N, C-alpha and C positions, 0 to 999 in steps of 0.2 A: 504494500500500500504506500502511496506517495506521501511524503512528509507534508504536513500542513504549513501553509505560508504564515508569516508573522501576523498578517492581518487576520487570518482565520483564528489563530490562537488568542488574539487579543480582543476579539469581538465580544461585547457585553450586551445582551438583549435589553437590559434595563436602561441602556443609553440610547436605544433606538426609539426616539420620541419625536413628535412633530414640532414641539415648541418647548423651550426651557420653562420649567414651572415658575409661575408668578404667584404672588400672595396678595392678600387684601391691600397692603400698603402700596403695592405696585399699580393699582387701578386708579383711574381718574374719571370724575364725572364728565360726561360728554363722549367718552370712549365708545366707539361703535364696533359692532361685530356683525358683518354682513353674512348672511346665509345664502348659499348658492340658489339662484333662481331655478324654477322648474315649471314645465308645462304640465298641467294636470289633465291627463287623458283617461281613456276608458279603463286602462289597467289600474291607474290610481283609484278610480271610483270603485272598481270591483274589489280591489284589495281592502279599501276602507270598509266596504259593505261586509266583507268576510270578518274583518277584525272587530267591527263595532256591533254587528248583528242588526243594524238598522236596515229595515226592508221597506221603508216608505218609498213609493214610486217617484216622488219628486226628485229623488237622488239617482234613480236607476232606470227610468223609463222615459226616453226622450219624447215619445208621442204624448204621454201624460203631461209632461212639462210644457210642450207646445200648446196643448189644449188650454193651458192655464196662463199663456202669454209669455212663457220663458223661451228664449232662443235655443236652449240646450239643457242638458241635465244640470241641476243646481247642486253645487258642492255642499255637503253637510258643514255646518259651522265648525265642528271639531276637526273636520278634514282640513280646513284652512288653518285652524289654530295650531295643529301639529307641525305646520311648516315652520313655526317659530321655536321648535324644540332646540334648546341650546346644543344638543348633540348633533344636530344637522349641520352645524357650522364649526368654527374653530374655538369657541369659548372654552369648552371643557379641556381642550388640548392646551390652551394658554394657561388655564388654572392647574392642569395636570394633578400634582400632588396636593394642592391646597383645597380642591373641591370636596365639599362634604355632601351637600344635597341641594336639590331644587325643593324649596319649602312652600312655595305659593305660586299660583298662576291664576290670572283672570283676564278676560278680554271682552270686547264689544265687537259684534259683527255689524259693520257699517254699510256694506254694499254686497250684492250677490257676486259669487264667483261661479263661473260655468265651466263645464267640461270643455277643454281646449284653451282655457285662459292660462297665461303665464303669470306666476306669482313671484314677488321679490321680497322675501322676509329679511328683517334686520332686528338687532337688539342694541339698545343704547343705555349705558349706565346713567341713571338719574339721581341716585342716592347711594351713599356709602355710610353705613352705621357700624362703628367699631364696638366690639365687646372686648373682654379681657384676652381671650385666646382665639376668638373667631370674629367674623364680621358678616354683616348682611349686605349683599349687593342688590339694589333694586334696579331692574331693567325695564325700559319701555320696549314693548314688542310691537312691531308693525309689519303689515303685509300690504304691498301695493300690487295692482295688476298692471298689465301691459299698456294700459292707457294712462298710467300715472295716478289712478284713483286709490286712495287709502281705503282698503276693504276691511281691515281688521286693525284694532289698536288695543293694547293690553299692558299688563304689568306682570313681571315675574320677580321672584325673590330667590336668591341663592345664598346658602350658608358656606362660607369659606374660612380656611385657617388663616390666622395672622402669621407673619414671619416669626420664626423662633429667634429670640434674642438671647445672647449669651450673658 
């Protein structure tokens, strides 16, 4: 068997990360975390129906929707809300070792999202509340559509560790 190269012998899977860990003190109000855009198609609608168990035809029957004045199937509000999941973007990777939990989430559904729409989710830090060993990050969550319309606005709170001080 061939001898391993120096690089193979020194590889450490623990160092194979997307971003160096940041802690509560490293964050700033106004800091934005854009989540990749995506076009919500038939596959997304079918997957959400399977996961949610929601069988109302407004979400899964295009003819039913058209008879009610909608141009296409209407996305379920939670189907739009999940687009703001922090894990869909870089935020959990930025926090890496300091992330403890998502502790709160709320949102308002402002405009309809239809099958075929492209959504543009983002998170923005609006508040930082420090505790002794942890801190709470408050994030404004937004989703815009391809027309620039704000279709969802909400708030999320995450619990993160503060930096260890010697």
